[in-house]
ZAKOLZA-853893 format. One line per field, with one value per residue (C-alpha): residue number from 1; residue in three letters; x, y, z. Coordinates in steps of 0.25 Angstrom, whole numbers, plus 5000, padded with zeros to 4 digits. Example, Ala and Ser with C-alpha at 12.3 -4.5 7.8 and 13.67 -1.06 7.14 Angstrom:
nr c(1, 2) $
rest c(ALA, SER) $
c1 c(5049, 5055) $
c2 c(4982, 4996) $
c3 c(5031, 5029) $
END
This chain:
nr c(1, 2, 3, 4, 5, 6, 7, 8, 9, 10, 11, 12, 13, 14, 15, 16, 17, 18, 19, 20, 21, 22, 23, 24, 25, 26, 27, 28, 29, 30, 31, 32, 33, 34, 35, 36, 37, 38, 39, 40, 41, 42, 43, 44, 45, 46, 47, 48, 49, 50, 51, 52, 53, 54, 55, 56, 57, 58, 59, 60, 61, 62, 63, 64, 65, 66, 67, 68, 69, 70, 71, 72, 73, 74, 75, 76, 77, 78, 79, 80, 81, 82, 83, 84, 85, 86, 87, 88, 89, 90, 91, 92, 93, 94, 95, 96, 97, 98, 99, 100, 101, 102, 103, 104, 105, 106, 107, 108, 109, 110, 111, 112, 113, 114, 115, 116, 117, 118, 119, 120, 121, 122, 123, 124, 125, 126, 127, 128, 129, 130, 131, 132, 133, 134, 135, 136, 137, 138, 139, 140, 141, 142, 143, 144, 145, 146, 147, 148, 149, 150, 151, 152, 153, 154, 155, 156, 157, 158, 159, 160, 161, 162, 163, 164, 165, 166, 167, 168, 169, 170, 171, 172, 173, 174, 175, 176, 177, 178, 179, 180, 181, 182, 183, 184, 185, 186, 187, 188, 189, 190, 191, 192, 193, 194, 195, 196, 197, 198, 199, 200, 201, 202, 203, 204, 205, 206, 207, 208, 209, 210, 211, 212, 213, 214, 215, 216, 217, 218, 219, 220, 221, 222, 223, 224, 225, 226, 227, 228, 229, 230, 231, 232, 233, 234, 235, 236, 237, 238, 239, 240, 241, 242, 243, 244, 245, 246, 247, 248, 249, 250, 251, 252, 253, 254, 255, 256, 257, 258, 259, 260, 261, 262, 263, 264, 265, 266, 267, 268, 269, 270, 271, 272, 273, 274, 275, 276, 277, 278, 279, 280, 281, 282, 283, 284, 285, 286, 287, 288, 289, 290, 291, 292, 293, 294, 295, 296, 297, 298, 299, 300, 301, 302, 303, 304, 305, 306, 307, 308, 309, 310, 311, 312, 313, 314, 315, 316, 317, 318, 319, 320, 321, 322, 323, 324, 325, 326, 327, 328, 329, 330, 331, 332, 333, 334, 335, 336, 337, 338, 339, 340, 341, 342, 343, 344, 345, 346, 347, 348, 349, 350, 351, 352, 353, 354, 355, 356, 357, 358, 359, 360, 361, 362, 363, 364, 365, 366, 367, 368, 369, 370, 371, 372, 373, 374, 375, 376, 377, 378, 379, 380, 381, 382, 383, 384, 385, 386, 387, 388, 389, 390, 391, 392, 393, 394, 395, 396, 397, 398, 399, 400, 401, 402, 403, 404, 405, 406, 407, 408, 409, 410, 411, 412, 413, 414, 415, 416, 417, 418, 419, 420, 421, 422, 423, 424, 425, 426, 427, 428, 429) $
rest c(MET, LEU, ILE, ARG, ARG, PRO, SER, ALA, LEU, LEU, ALA, THR, VAL, ALA, LEU, ALA, LEU, LEU, ALA, PRO, LEU, ALA, PHE, PRO, VAL, PRO, ALA, ALA, ARG, ALA, ASP, SER, THR, GLY, TRP, ASP, ASP, ARG, LEU, ALA, ARG, ASP, PHE, ARG, ASP, ALA, HIS, GLN, THR, THR, ARG, GLY, GLY, ARG, VAL, THR, VAL, ALA, ILE, LEU, SER, THR, GLY, VAL, ASP, ALA, GLY, PHE, VAL, ALA, ARG, ARG, ASP, ALA, VAL, ARG, LYS, GLY, ARG, ASP, PHE, VAL, GLY, THR, PRO, ARG, PRO, LYS, LYS, ILE, GLU, GLY, SER, LEU, LEU, ALA, GLY, LEU, LEU, ALA, GLY, ARG, GLY, LEU, GLY, LEU, ALA, PRO, GLU, VAL, LYS, ILE, LEU, PRO, VAL, ARG, VAL, HIS, MET, ASP, TRP, GLU, GLU, PRO, GLY, ALA, GLN, ARG, TRP, GLU, SER, ARG, ASN, ASP, SER, ARG, GLN, THR, THR, ALA, ASP, GLY, ILE, ARG, TYR, ALA, ALA, ASP, GLN, GLY, ALA, GLY, VAL, ILE, VAL, VAL, GLY, PRO, HIS, PHE, TRP, ASP, ASP, SER, TYR, GLY, GLY, PRO, LEU, GLY, PRO, ALA, VAL, ALA, TYR, ALA, LEU, ALA, LYS, ASN, ALA, VAL, VAL, VAL, ALA, GLY, ASN, GLY, ARG, VAL, GLU, GLY, PRO, GLU, SER, HIS, GLY, ASN, ARG, PRO, PHE, PRO, ALA, ALA, MET, THR, GLY, VAL, VAL, GLY, VAL, GLY, ALA, VAL, ASP, THR, LYS, GLY, ARG, PRO, TYR, ARG, LYS, TYR, SER, GLN, PRO, GLY, SER, GLY, VAL, LEU, VAL, ALA, ALA, PRO, GLY, GLY, GLU, HIS, ILE, ILE, PHE, ARG, PRO, GLY, GLY, PHE, TRP, ARG, TYR, GLU, GLY, THR, SER, VAL, ALA, THR, ALA, TRP, ALA, GLY, ALA, ALA, ALA, ALA, LEU, VAL, ARG, SER, ALA, TYR, PRO, ARG, PHE, THR, PRO, ALA, GLN, VAL, ALA, THR, ALA, LEU, ALA, ARG, SER, ALA, ARG, HIS, PRO, ALA, GLY, ALA, GLY, ARG, TYR, ASP, THR, ASN, LEU, GLY, PHE, GLY, ILE, VAL, ASN, PRO, ALA, GLY, ALA, LEU, ARG, GLU, ALA, ARG, LYS, MET, ALA, GLU, ASN, PRO, LEU, PRO, LEU, GLY, PRO, PRO, PRO, GLY, SER, VAL, PRO, ASP, ALA, SER, ARG, PHE, ALA, GLY, ARG, PRO, GLU, PRO, ILE, GLU, ALA, VAL, ARG, HIS, SER, ALA, GLY, GLU, LEU, ALA, GLY, PHE, SER, ALA, LEU, ALA, GLY, ALA, GLY, VAL, LEU, ALA, MET, LEU, ALA, ALA, VAL, PHE, VAL, ALA, VAL, ARG, GLY, ARG, ARG, ARG, ALA, PRO, VAL, PRO, ALA, ALA, GLY, SER, PRO, PRO, VAL, ARG, ARG, GLY, PRO, PRO, TRP, PRO, ALA, GLY, ASP, PRO, VAL, PRO, GLU, PRO, PRO, GLY, PRO, ALA, ASP, ALA, ARG, ALA, GLY, GLU, ALA, GLY, GLU, SER, GLY, ASP, GLY, SER, GLY, THR, ARG) $
c1 c(5000, 5005, 4999, 5004, 4999, 5004, 5009, 4998, 5002, 5001, 4988, 4982, 4986, 4981, 4968, 4966, 4969, 4960, 4949, 4939, 4942, 4935, 4922, 4917, 4927, 4927, 4927, 4941, 4947, 4941, 4955, 4960, 4965, 4968, 4961, 4959, 4952, 4944, 4941, 4937, 4926, 4921, 4919, 4912, 4903, 4901, 4896, 4885, 4879, 4885, 4895, 4897, 4885, 4881, 4895, 4905, 4919, 4929, 4943, 4953, 4965, 4972, 4959, 4951, 4951, 4937, 4944, 4947, 4932, 4922, 4911, 4916, 4904, 4908, 4919, 4913, 4919, 4929, 4939, 4954, 4960, 4975, 4973, 4984, 4982, 4981, 4980, 4984, 4973, 4979, 4977, 4963, 4959, 4964, 4956, 4944, 4947, 4947, 4934, 4926, 4935, 4932, 4928, 4935, 4929, 4927, 4915, 4912, 4899, 4905, 4907, 4921, 4924, 4938, 4945, 4960, 4968, 4982, 4990, 4995, 5010, 5013, 5008, 5018, 5019, 5012, 5023, 5024, 5009, 5009, 5020, 5013, 4999, 4992, 4987, 4979, 4971, 4968, 4964, 4955, 4949, 4946, 4939, 4930, 4927, 4923, 4915, 4907, 4905, 4898, 4908, 4904, 4918, 4931, 4943, 4956, 4968, 4980, 4984, 4993, 5002, 5001, 4991, 4981, 4970, 4975, 4975, 4963, 4961, 4954, 4943, 4941, 4939, 4929, 4922, 4920, 4915, 4905, 4901, 4899, 4910, 4919, 4934, 4943, 4958, 4970, 4979, 4992, 5006, 5018, 5033, 5041, 5042, 5029, 5020, 5027, 5018, 5007, 4993, 4988, 4977, 4966, 4965, 4968, 4957, 4945, 4933, 4942, 4942, 4957, 4961, 4974, 4980, 4982, 4988, 4981, 4983, 4977, 4990, 4994, 4999, 5010, 5015, 5003, 4996, 5000, 4994, 4985, 4973, 4966, 4965, 4950, 4951, 4960, 4960, 4970, 4980, 4986, 4987, 4974, 4970, 4962, 4957, 4955, 4953, 4965, 4973, 4973, 4981, 4987, 4986, 4989, 4990, 4982, 4973, 4969, 4965, 4958, 4949, 4945, 4940, 4934, 4926, 4921, 4917, 4910, 4902, 4897, 4893, 4886, 4877, 4875, 4876, 4872, 4883, 4893, 4908, 4909, 4899, 4906, 4919, 4913, 4907, 4921, 4928, 4918, 4918, 4933, 4940, 4951, 4963, 4969, 4977, 4971, 4964, 4951, 4959, 4972, 4979, 4983, 4970, 4960, 4948, 4951, 4951, 4938, 4927, 4916, 4906, 4907, 4906, 4893, 4888, 4893, 4887, 4873, 4874, 4877, 4865, 4856, 4860, 4864, 4871, 4861, 4858, 4858, 4870, 4882, 4883, 4891, 4886, 4881, 4866, 4859, 4854, 4868, 4873, 4861, 4861, 4848, 4839, 4842, 4836, 4828, 4835, 4827, 4827, 4822, 4810, 4810, 4799, 4800, 4799, 4811, 4819, 4816, 4820, 4833, 4836, 4833, 4842, 4853, 4852, 4853, 4865, 4872, 4869, 4875, 4888, 4889, 4887, 4898, 4908, 4905, 4908, 4921, 4926, 4923, 4930, 4942, 4942, 4942, 4955, 4964, 4967, 4982, 4989, 4996, 5010, 5007, 5008, 4996, 4987, 4989, 4977, 4978, 4989, 5001, 5013, 5020, 5033, 5045, 5037, 5040, 5029, 5030, 5033, 5024, 5029, 5036, 5033, 5044, 5040, 5025, 5030, 5039, 5027, 5019, 5029, 5031, 5016, 5016, 5028, 5032, 5023, 5035, 5031, 5025, 5014) $
c2 c(5000, 5014, 5027, 5040, 5054, 5064, 5078, 5090, 5097, 5083, 5080, 5093, 5092, 5078, 5081, 5092, 5082, 5071, 5080, 5073, 5060, 5065, 5061, 5047, 5039, 5044, 5034, 5029, 5031, 5021, 5017, 5015, 5001, 5004, 4994, 5006, 5014, 5002, 4999, 5014, 5012, 4999, 5006, 5018, 5008, 5001, 5015, 5015, 5003, 5006, 5015, 5007, 5012, 5004, 4997, 4999, 4996, 4994, 4998, 4991, 4999, 5011, 5019, 5029, 5044, 5048, 5059, 5049, 5045, 5052, 5053, 5054, 5047, 5035, 5032, 5024, 5024, 5012, 5006, 5007, 4994, 5000, 5011, 5020, 5035, 5044, 5034, 5039, 5031, 5031, 5018, 5016, 5030, 5027, 5014, 5022, 5032, 5022, 5016, 5028, 5040, 5053, 5052, 5039, 5030, 5016, 5014, 5028, 5025, 5015, 5017, 5015, 5008, 5011, 5000, 5003, 4990, 4995, 5008, 5015, 5013, 5027, 5029, 5030, 5017, 5008, 4998, 4997, 4995, 4984, 4977, 4977, 4974, 4963, 4969, 4956, 4957, 4972, 4969, 4957, 4966, 4977, 4966, 4962, 4975, 4980, 4968, 4971, 4985, 4980, 4983, 4977, 4977, 4977, 4982, 4976, 4985, 4977, 4963, 4952, 4942, 4930, 4919, 4927, 4916, 4912, 4926, 4936, 4940, 4927, 4927, 4942, 4941, 4929, 4938, 4949, 4940, 4934, 4948, 4950, 4960, 4959, 4959, 4965, 4965, 4967, 4956, 4965, 4963, 4968, 4967, 4957, 4942, 4942, 4942, 4930, 4918, 4925, 4930, 4944, 4943, 4946, 4946, 4931, 4927, 4920, 4929, 4942, 4950, 4950, 4961, 4962, 4974, 4977, 4989, 4997, 4987, 4975, 4969, 4964, 4975, 4967, 4978, 4978, 4965, 4950, 4938, 4929, 4920, 4929, 4940, 4941, 4954, 4964, 4979, 4991, 4994, 5005, 5020, 5026, 5040, 5042, 5056, 5063, 5078, 5085, 5075, 5061, 5048, 5038, 5024, 5010, 4996, 4984, 4992, 5000, 4987, 4983, 4996, 4994, 4980, 4984, 4995, 4985, 4975, 4987, 4991, 4976, 4975, 4989, 4984, 4970, 4971, 4957, 4951, 4942, 4945, 4933, 4938, 4952, 4945, 4937, 4949, 4956, 4943, 4940, 4954, 4957, 4961, 4953, 4961, 4956, 4942, 4939, 4926, 4924, 4924, 4929, 4930, 4944, 4949, 4939, 4939, 4952, 4967, 4971, 4977, 4984, 4986, 4972, 4967, 4974, 4967, 4954, 4956, 4959, 4946, 4938, 4945, 4942, 4928, 4922, 4908, 4897, 4887, 4875, 4869, 4878, 4881, 4869, 4858, 4845, 4844, 4832, 4827, 4825, 4819, 4809, 4805, 4813, 4812, 4808, 4795, 4795, 4788, 4777, 4774, 4762, 4765, 4760, 4760, 4768, 4756, 4749, 4761, 4763, 4748, 4749, 4762, 4755, 4743, 4752, 4759, 4747, 4742, 4756, 4754, 4740, 4745, 4756, 4747, 4737, 4749, 4754, 4740, 4738, 4752, 4750, 4736, 4743, 4754, 4744, 4746, 4734, 4727, 4727, 4713, 4710, 4716, 4725, 4740, 4748, 4753, 4768, 4776, 4791, 4796, 4789, 4787, 4799, 4803, 4797, 4787, 4773, 4764, 4752, 4739, 4727, 4718, 4704, 4692, 4695, 4710, 4705, 4696, 4707, 4716, 4706, 4704, 4718, 4720, 4708, 4713, 4726, 4734, 4741, 4735, 4745, 4744) $
c3 c(5000, 4996, 5001, 4997, 5000, 4990, 4994, 4996, 4983, 4975, 4982, 4977, 4963, 4963, 4969, 4958, 4947, 4953, 4957, 4947, 4955, 4968, 4961, 4958, 4950, 4936, 4924, 4921, 4907, 4897, 4893, 4907, 4910, 4924, 4934, 4945, 4934, 4930, 4945, 4946, 4935, 4942, 4955, 4948, 4941, 4955, 4961, 4952, 4961, 4974, 4981, 4994, 5002, 5015, 5015, 5026, 5022, 5034, 5031, 5039, 5038, 5046, 5048, 5039, 5038, 5034, 5025, 5015, 5013, 5005, 5016, 5030, 5036, 5027, 5037, 5049, 5063, 5063, 5073, 5075, 5079, 5079, 5090, 5086, 5087, 5075, 5064, 5050, 5043, 5029, 5023, 5029, 5024, 5010, 5009, 5014, 5003, 4992, 4997, 5000, 4997, 4991, 4977, 4974, 4984, 4978, 4987, 4992, 5000, 5009, 5024, 5029, 5042, 5046, 5054, 5058, 5059, 5057, 5055, 5043, 5041, 5041, 5055, 5066, 5074, 5063, 5062, 5078, 5079, 5068, 5075, 5089, 5084, 5076, 5063, 5060, 5072, 5071, 5056, 5061, 5072, 5061, 5052, 5063, 5067, 5053, 5051, 5064, 5059, 5047, 5036, 5023, 5017, 5025, 5019, 5026, 5024, 5030, 5026, 5033, 5028, 5036, 5037, 5045, 5045, 5058, 5064, 5066, 5052, 5047, 5058, 5056, 5041, 5043, 5053, 5043, 5032, 5042, 5044, 5029, 5027, 5014, 5018, 5008, 5009, 5000, 4996, 5000, 4998, 5007, 5004, 5012, 5014, 5023, 5011, 5004, 5004, 5012, 5009, 5014, 5024, 5025, 5010, 5008, 5018, 5014, 5011, 5010, 4997, 4994, 4985, 4976, 4970, 4956, 4948, 4938, 4927, 4935, 4939, 4953, 4961, 4967, 4975, 4985, 4982, 4981, 4974, 4983, 4983, 4992, 4981, 4977, 4968, 4965, 4964, 4960, 4971, 4964, 4968, 4972, 4976, 4989, 4991, 5004, 5008, 5006, 4997, 4992, 4994, 4985, 4989, 4983, 4987, 4990, 4999, 4987, 4980, 4993, 4993, 4979, 4982, 4995, 4988, 4978, 4989, 4996, 4984, 4982, 4997, 4995, 4984, 4990, 5005, 5007, 4999, 5007, 5007, 4998, 4988, 4988, 4986, 4974, 4968, 4968, 4962, 4952, 4946, 4946, 4934, 4928, 4923, 4910, 4912, 4925, 4928, 4934, 4948, 4951, 4964, 4962, 4957, 4962, 4954, 4947, 4950, 4958, 4950, 4959, 4948, 4943, 4958, 4960, 4947, 4951, 4965, 4958, 4951, 4963, 4970, 4959, 4957, 4970, 4970, 4967, 4978, 4968, 4962, 4957, 4942, 4935, 4945, 4940, 4940, 4947, 4933, 4928, 4941, 4942, 4927, 4924, 4937, 4951, 4956, 4968, 4981, 4987, 5002, 5010, 5019, 5033, 5043, 5056, 5065, 5058, 5059, 5074, 5077, 5070, 5077, 5091, 5087, 5083, 5096, 5104, 5096, 5099, 5114, 5115, 5108, 5118, 5129, 5124, 5122, 5136, 5142, 5135, 5138, 5153, 5153, 5147, 5157, 5169, 5178, 5178, 5191, 5194, 5195, 5207, 5207, 5195, 5196, 5199, 5188, 5187, 5183, 5178, 5170, 5163, 5171, 5174, 5167, 5174, 5181, 5174, 5171, 5180, 5173, 5175, 5186, 5184, 5193, 5203, 5205, 5207, 5218, 5224, 5224, 5231, 5242, 5244, 5246, 5257, 5264, 5270, 5260, 5254, 5240, 5229, 5219) $
END
């Protein structure tokens, strides 16, 4: 992830040049081949159906500054699981700006629920806090909190590199899915050996909409995203401009791609509020666009680049034509399996009296068997009678360590034992 804020002079010039973009996204050039332009058109078309109303999107990141959002009342009161004073709220605010920002919001009518689960790296003491706290636990707590607050979509900013199924993230994700929340997370990459052979969590978890990043030409953006079977869809991760009063920010990385996908999920959830997370994910996957040369599924792109307008069309098909309760398409009909027509199955009829008599006879046999087993077991458990001169029978635990198990006495030992018992009483058993 890369965040850059231009100087005040450059911001003023850029704002003057980009002033037309302060309104709903304009139509892109007809000859444009950039996937960010295509996706902007798709969002503009999707806004003809819905702009995300009645949906709360929880942003699990570093906190949200309401100045980045088009409507200040759109930012709900959230929760801070970090607790450090004076947070900068940079990354979380940029995510909120992408989703519901001024003029360029991808889902401008959603409600934003800020959940602070980690610190911005630019904040003093961020590395110290990370070394002393379990970010997985704070992220898991944030996921549960967002689900309890009724978030329809949960966008998870951080990602982790070990198998967190054994940790707190797995149960938290399952909890959110059970609460009917769509969990969206980026399939991020970090430099270093810790990413080799590992999958980023929670993107790789079952039920999560894992998002890969692509560049403007639809190629994997390997600087920020890595391949993996957890990728469901992809989205542009290149530089994006987020406006706020007094300037703008330039933002790129997997989090940008996650915001595109999270906004598309929010639009589907807005138009079809009764859809389950699995149905929302299915609509996103079925409608995804395939760049040239990409197969039906690719570990870098998933099922393709997210397409919000297409996802709404696919969701409409799913709502109008739910899956039938009968056999799935392509299954073999009964007529073929039974060579034309199933034959009736005949059964032998018995009278109630015969059945009752047989049941009584069977019960008596079972009682007799139980009695025989009881007698046999009782006979085996009877205590043996010690023979004359033999060592006593020890009940309870085995012989203690260091105490030799006595050997059976021979004839001479037996006689000696008898003599000792009849003499002065010094003999031992």
